[in-house]
C-alpha positions as CSV (number, residue, x, y, z in Angstrom):
1,X,-124.1,-78.0,54.9
2,X,-123.3,-80.1,57.9
3,X,-120.6,-79.0,60.4
4,X,-117.1,-80.5,59.9
5,X,-116.4,-83.3,62.4
6,X,-113.0,-84.9,61.9
7,X,-111.6,-88.2,63.1
8,X,-108.2,-89.5,62.1
9,X,-108.1,-93.3,61.7
10,X,-104.9,-95.4,61.8
11,X,-104.8,-98.8,60.1
12,X,-101.9,-101.2,61.0
13,X,-101.3,-103.7,58.2
14,X,-98.7,-106.3,59.4
15,X,-97.4,-109.7,58.9
16,X,-97.5,-112.2,61.8
17,X,-94.9,-114.6,63.1
18,X,-95.0,-117.7,65.3
19,X,-93.9,-115.5,68.2
20,X,-97.1,-114.3,69.9
21,X,-95.4,-111.9,72.3
22,X,-93.6,-110.3,69.3
23,X,-96.9,-109.9,67.4
24,X,-98.5,-108.2,70.4
25,X,-95.5,-106.0,71.0
26,X,-95.5,-105.0,67.4
27,X,-99.2,-104.0,67.7
28,X,-98.5,-102.0,70.8
29,X,-95.7,-100.2,69.1
30,X,-98.0,-99.6,66.1
31,X,-100.6,-98.1,68.2
32,X,-98.1,-95.7,69.7
33,X,-96.7,-94.8,66.3
34,X,-100.2,-94.2,64.8
35,X,-101.0,-91.9,67.7
36,X,-97.8,-89.9,67.2
37,X,-98.9,-89.5,63.6
38,X,-102.3,-88.1,64.6
39,X,-104.5,-91.2,64.8
40,X,-107.5,-91.0,67.2
41,X,-109.0,-94.4,66.3
42,X,-106.5,-97.3,65.6
43,X,-107.6,-100.5,63.9
44,X,-105.7,-103.8,64.1
45,X,-106.1,-106.7,61.8
46,X,-108.1,-109.9,62.5
47,X,-106.5,-112.2,65.2
48,X,-103.4,-109.9,65.2
49,X,-101.7,-111.8,68.1
50,X,-101.1,-115.0,66.2
51,X,-100.7,-116.5,62.8
52,X,-104.0,-117.4,61.1
53,X,-104.4,-120.8,62.8
54,X,-107.7,-121.6,61.1
55,X,-105.9,-123.0,58.0
56,X,-106.1,-126.5,59.7
57,X,-108.4,-128.1,62.3
58,X,-106.2,-128.7,65.4
59,X,-107.7,-128.9,68.8
60,X,-104.4,-127.8,70.4
61,X,-105.0,-124.4,68.8
62,X,-107.7,-123.8,71.4
63,X,-104.9,-123.1,73.8
64,X,-104.4,-119.8,72.0
65,X,-107.7,-118.5,73.3
66,X,-107.8,-116.0,76.2
67,X,-110.6,-114.6,78.4
68,X,-111.6,-111.0,78.1
69,X,-110.1,-109.2,79.9
70,X,-106.9,-111.3,79.6
71,X,-103.2,-110.9,79.0
72,X,-103.5,-109.6,75.4
73,X,-106.4,-107.3,75.9
74,X,-104.7,-105.9,79.0
75,X,-101.6,-105.0,76.9
76,X,-103.8,-103.4,74.2
77,X,-105.8,-101.5,76.8
78,X,-102.6,-100.1,78.3
79,X,-101.4,-99.1,74.9
80,X,-104.7,-97.3,74.1
81,X,-104.6,-95.5,77.5
82,X,-100.9,-94.6,77.1
83,X,-101.4,-93.2,73.6
84,X,-104.9,-91.7,74.4
85,X,-106.5,-93.3,71.4
86,X,-109.4,-95.7,70.8
87,X,-108.5,-99.1,69.5
88,X,-110.4,-101.9,67.7
89,X,-108.7,-105.3,68.2
90,X,-109.8,-108.8,67.2
91,X,-108.9,-111.5,69.7
92,X,-109.5,-115.3,70.1
93,X,-111.9,-115.2,73.1
94,X,-112.2,-118.1,75.5
95,X,-115.7,-117.6,76.9
96,X,-115.7,-120.9,78.7
97,X,-114.6,-124.5,78.3
98,X,-115.4,-125.5,74.7
99,X,-116.9,-122.1,73.8
100,X,-114.7,-119.7,71.9
101,X,-115.4,-116.6,69.8
102,X,-113.6,-114.3,67.4
103,X,-114.2,-111.1,69.1
104,X,-113.6,-107.5,68.3
105,X,-112.9,-105.4,71.4
106,X,-113.3,-101.6,71.2
107,X,-111.1,-99.8,73.8
108,X,-111.6,-96.2,74.6
109,X,-108.7,-93.7,75.1
110,X,-108.9,-94.3,78.9
111,X,-108.0,-98.0,78.3
112,X,-111.5,-99.2,79.3
113,X,-113.5,-101.6,77.1
114,X,-116.1,-99.5,75.4
115,X,-117.8,-102.4,73.7
116,X,-117.3,-105.7,72.0
117,X,-118.7,-107.6,69.0
118,X,-118.5,-111.4,68.5
119,X,-118.1,-112.4,64.8
120,X,-121.5,-113.5,63.5
121,X,-120.8,-115.0,60.1
122,X,-118.4,-117.9,60.4
123,X,-116.8,-119.4,57.2
124,X,-115.9,-123.0,56.5
125,X,-113.8,-123.0,53.3
126,X,-110.5,-124.6,52.4
127,X,-107.9,-123.2,54.8
128,X,-110.6,-121.1,56.5
129,X,-111.9,-123.7,58.9
130,X,-113.4,-121.2,61.3
131,X,-116.5,-123.2,62.2
132,X,-114.2,-125.7,64.0
133,X,-112.9,-122.9,66.3
134,X,-115.5,-120.2,66.7
135,X,-119.0,-120.2,68.1
136,X,-121.2,-117.7,66.2
137,X,-121.6,-114.4,67.9
138,X,-124.6,-113.7,70.1
139,X,-124.2,-110.0,70.8
140,X,-125.9,-108.8,67.6
141,X,-124.7,-106.0,65.5
142,X,-123.7,-103.0,67.5
143,X,-122.5,-99.4,67.5
144,X,-119.9,-98.6,70.1
145,X,-119.5,-94.9,71.1
146,X,-116.0,-93.5,71.2
147,X,-115.0,-89.9,71.8
148,X,-114.6,-89.3,68.1
149,X,-116.9,-91.6,66.3
150,X,-119.6,-94.3,66.7
151,X,-117.9,-97.5,65.6
152,X,-119.5,-100.5,64.1
153,X,-117.1,-103.4,64.6
154,X,-117.5,-106.3,62.2
155,X,-115.0,-109.0,61.3
156,X,-113.7,-110.3,58.0
157,X,-116.4,-112.7,56.6
158,X,-119.0,-110.2,57.8
159,X,-117.7,-108.0,54.9
160,X,-119.8,-109.9,52.4
161,X,-123.2,-109.5,54.2
162,X,-125.2,-106.3,53.5
163,X,-127.4,-107.2,56.5
164,X,-124.5,-106.9,58.9
165,X,-123.5,-103.4,57.6
166,X,-127.1,-102.2,57.5
167,X,-127.9,-103.3,61.1
168,X,-124.7,-101.8,62.4
169,X,-125.6,-98.5,60.6
170,X,-129.1,-98.6,62.0
171,X,-127.7,-99.0,65.5
172,X,-125.9,-95.7,64.9
173,X,-122.5,-96.7,63.5
174,X,-120.7,-93.9,61.6
175,X,-117.6,-95.9,60.8
176,X,-117.8,-99.7,60.0
177,X,-114.5,-101.3,61.0
178,X,-113.5,-104.7,59.5
179,X,-110.5,-106.4,61.1
180,X,-109.6,-108.9,58.3
181,X,-107.5,-111.9,57.4
182,X,-108.1,-112.6,53.7
183,X,-105.8,-113.6,50.9
184,X,-105.1,-115.7,47.9
185,X,-104.7,-119.5,47.8
186,X,-101.7,-120.4,45.7
187,X,-103.8,-122.6,43.4
188,X,-106.3,-119.8,42.7
189,X,-104.2,-116.7,42.6
190,X,-103.3,-116.7,38.9
191,X,-106.8,-117.3,37.6
192,X,-108.9,-115.6,40.2
193,X,-106.8,-113.5,42.5
194,X,-107.4,-110.0,41.1
195,X,-111.1,-110.7,40.6
196,X,-111.3,-111.8,44.3
197,X,-109.6,-108.7,45.5
198,X,-111.8,-106.5,43.4
199,X,-114.9,-108.2,44.6
200,X,-113.8,-107.8,48.2
201,X,-113.1,-104.1,47.8
202,X,-116.3,-103.5,45.8
203,X,-118.7,-105.1,48.2
204,X,-117.4,-103.0,51.1
205,X,-117.6,-99.8,49.0
206,X,-121.2,-100.8,48.4
207,X,-121.8,-101.0,52.2
208,X,-120.5,-97.4,52.6
209,X,-122.7,-96.1,49.8
210,X,-125.9,-98.0,50.8
211,X,-125.6,-96.9,54.5
212,X,-123.9,-93.5,54.2
213,X,-121.0,-94.4,56.4
214,X,-117.2,-94.7,56.3
215,X,-115.7,-98.2,55.9
216,X,-112.3,-99.2,57.3
217,X,-110.9,-102.6,56.4
218,X,-107.5,-103.6,58.0
219,X,-106.0,-106.8,56.5
220,X,-102.8,-108.7,57.2
221,X,-100.0,-109.5,54.8
222,X,-97.4,-112.2,54.3
223,X,-97.7,-115.9,53.5
224,X,-98.4,-118.3,56.4
225,X,-97.7,-122.0,56.1
226,X,-96.4,-124.2,53.3
227,X,-98.8,-123.7,50.4
228,X,-100.7,-121.5,52.9
229,X,-102.6,-118.3,52.4
230,X,-100.9,-115.3,50.9
231,X,-102.6,-112.5,52.6
232,X,-103.1,-109.7,50.1
233,X,-103.1,-106.6,52.3
234,X,-104.8,-103.7,50.5
235,X,-106.2,-102.3,53.7
236,X,-108.3,-99.3,52.8
237,X,-110.7,-96.5,53.9
238,X,-113.6,-95.4,51.8
239,X,-116.1,-92.6,52.3
240,X,-119.9,-92.6,52.2
241,X,-119.8,-92.2,48.4
242,X,-117.7,-95.4,48.2
243,X,-114.6,-93.5,47.1
244,X,-111.4,-95.1,48.3
245,X,-109.5,-92.3,50.0
246,X,-106.5,-94.3,51.1
247,X,-105.3,-97.8,50.3
248,X,-102.2,-99.8,51.3
249,X,-100.2,-102.2,49.1
250,X,-99.3,-105.8,49.8
251,X,-96.5,-105.1,52.3
252,X,-96.5,-104.0,55.9
253,X,-97.8,-100.5,56.1
254,X,-99.6,-98.0,58.3
255,X,-102.3,-95.7,56.9
256,X,-103.3,-92.5,58.7
257,X,-106.5,-91.2,57.2
258,X,-108.6,-88.2,58.1
259,X,-112.4,-88.7,57.8
260,X,-115.0,-86.0,58.1
261,X,-118.0,-87.5,59.8
262,X,-119.9,-84.3,59.1
263,X,-120.3,-85.6,55.5
264,X,-122.6,-88.3,56.6
265,X,-125.4,-85.8,57.1
266,X,-124.9,-84.3,53.7
267,X,-124.6,-87.6,51.9
268,X,-127.7,-89.0,53.5
269,X,-129.7,-85.9,52.5
270,X,-128.6,-86.4,48.9
271,X,-129.0,-90.2,48.9
272,X,-131.7,-90.8,51.4
273,X,-131.6,-94.6,51.3
274,X,-132.4,-95.0,54.9
275,X,-135.5,-92.8,54.5
276,X,-136.8,-94.7,51.5
277,X,-136.4,-98.2,52.9
278,X,-139.6,-100.2,52.6
279,X,-139.4,-101.6,56.1
280,X,-143.0,-102.9,55.7
281,X,-142.0,-105.2,52.9
282,X,-138.8,-106.9,54.1
283,X,-140.3,-109.7,56.2
284,X,-138.8,-112.3,53.9
285,X,-135.3,-111.3,54.7
286,X,-135.3,-113.7,57.7
287,X,-136.1,-116.7,55.5
288,X,-133.4,-118.8,54.0
289,X,-135.1,-118.8,50.6
290,X,-138.5,-117.4,49.6
291,X,-141.2,-119.8,48.5
292,X,-140.7,-120.1,44.8
293,X,-144.4,-121.0,44.3
294,X,-145.6,-117.6,45.3
């Protein structure tokens, strides 16, 4: 049996206002509070500093982007250092004129940037017009070492892609962290809302099982805009068996969850999916579709 190796994760599920400074200050206070409650790795939601601006295509919204390091990341870095915790934070990165990314920055407990990930899968759906704003990531799928865990930062729409989870796990990630902004559209909630929520939860539990890792998903809450998205919350943590060990509701909430990373060794011995992969037979995975004539 593997040696116990504990990490306590804090998930901050919050609503966002039009006041950027207030949103960032709330995140800073949340980091401090999570640390007081024992968290060693704190996870913020997607684009926590602002409301989810991708519901419309508006070129003026590019003014919200910042370089990294920049004002927002400096505040989060200081909060991480002051609380002596690692933090995963999704920010709107200005890489250069006309080139912007949705970027997850991982800060160590010393306040330094331990690593970053630029969102690879960019959606373009009603009220999720992210292709207008974000250049697809070019850093690949990564594992970022922190003192307590190897973190695989991914972002929202990445949640639906098994390749993203698998490559992050193959890079060494023990905890997949998904900062998220997902919810119901008013016109769809009654007919499809609960099915959408269940699918979202299920696919991520599958990533945990298939890769023998913990999964942390931190979503926002609240309704943003007239007839806008109602973010459904339900931030959660699941273990390598896919069991949900903690889940928030649909209001602002903080989860503090202890995870035993030592379990990864035991689970992967019992379910050796990585061992039994047919890596010699997966060449077609890089094709859009396989030739139906073969």
